[in-house]
C-alpha positions in Angstrom: -0.2 -0.2 -0.1 1.2 3.4 -0.8 -0.3 6.4 1.2 0.4 9.7 -0.9 0.4 12.5 1.6 0.1 16.1 0.0 0.6 19.3 2.0 -0.3 22.8 1.0 0.4 26.3 2.0 -2.1 28.3 0.2 -1.7 31.8 -0.3 -3.3 34.4 2.3 -5.8 35.5 0.0 -7.1 32.0 -1.0 -10.6 31.9 1.1 -11.4 28.5 2.7 -14.3 28.3 0.2 -12.0 28.3 -2.7 -9.7 25.7 -0.8 -12.8 23.5 -0.2 -13.9 23.9 -3.9 -10.1 22.9 -4.9 -9.7 19.7 -2.8 -13.2 18.4 -3.6 -12.2 18.3 -7.2 -10.5 14.9 -6.2 -13.9 13.4 -5.8 -14.6 12.5 -9.4 -11.3 11.7 -10.1 -10.7 9.2 -7.0 -14.1 7.7 -7.6 -13.3 7.0 -11.3 -9.8 5.3 -10.2 -11.8 3.3 -7.3 -9.3 5.0 -4.7 -10.4 7.1 -1.4 -9.3 10.1 -0.3 -9.4 12.3 2.8 -8.9 15.9 2.6 -8.9 19.1 5.1 -7.5 21.7 7.4 -5.1 20.7 10.2 -6.7 20.8 13.5 -3.3 19.6 15.1 -3.2 20.9 18.9 0.7 20.9 18.5 0.6 24.0 16.1 3.7 23.3 14.3 2.2 22.7 10.5 4.9 25.5 9.3 2.1 27.1 7.1 1.0 23.9 5.7 -2.7 24.3 7.0 -4.3 22.1 4.5 -3.6 18.6 3.1 -5.0 15.3 1.7 -4.2 11.8 1.5 -4.9 8.9 -1.0 -4.1 5.5 -0.6 -3.1 3.3 -3.4 -2.5 -0.2 -4.0 0.6 -0.3 -5.5 3.3 2.2 -7.1 1.3 1.4 -10.4 -2.1 2.6 -9.1 0.1 5.6 -7.9 1.6 6.3 -11.6 -1.7 5.7 -13.1 -3.0 8.4 -10.9 0.2 10.8 -11.4 -0.2 10.7 -15.3 -3.7 11.1 -15.4 -4.9 14.2 -17.2 -7.3 15.1 -14.7 -4.9 14.8 -12.1 -2.6 16.9 -13.9 -5.2 19.5 -14.3 -6.0 19.5 -10.3 -2.0 19.7 -9.4 -2.1 22.8 -12.1 -4.9 24.4 -9.2 -2.7 23.5 -6.3 0.4 25.2 -7.7 -1.7 28.4 -9.1 -3.1 28.6 -5.6 0.0 27.7 -3.1 2.4 30.2 -1.5 5.5 30.2 -3.8 3.6 27.9 -6.6 5.4 24.4 -6.2 7.7 25.6 -3.4 4.4 25.7 -1.3 3.4 21.9 -1.9 5.0 18.9 -0.1 4.2 15.4 -1.3 5.4 12.4 0.8 4.4 8.7 -0.5 4.4 6.4 2.5 4.8 2.6 1.4 3.7 0.1 3.9 
């Protein structure tokens, strides 16, 4: 199993409503690919997010399933939306793939 973890530092002027609409755009893509995702805002009591206040996770069966997602045109369009709204573009996005 691969847990795809993405953390985003959205620009300050991006509203919570806009962030919500960006993140929910994953719904049809994940449904089509047969994977589930969870997305939202950090609620950590530790308060050490370092500006990465929003994120999502998607669980993939294997690396091939992750590659299918990564190469999907809908994913690429979604990634473009993240980059366009993240602080510093790609610098405001952190991706971590955990294999277990």
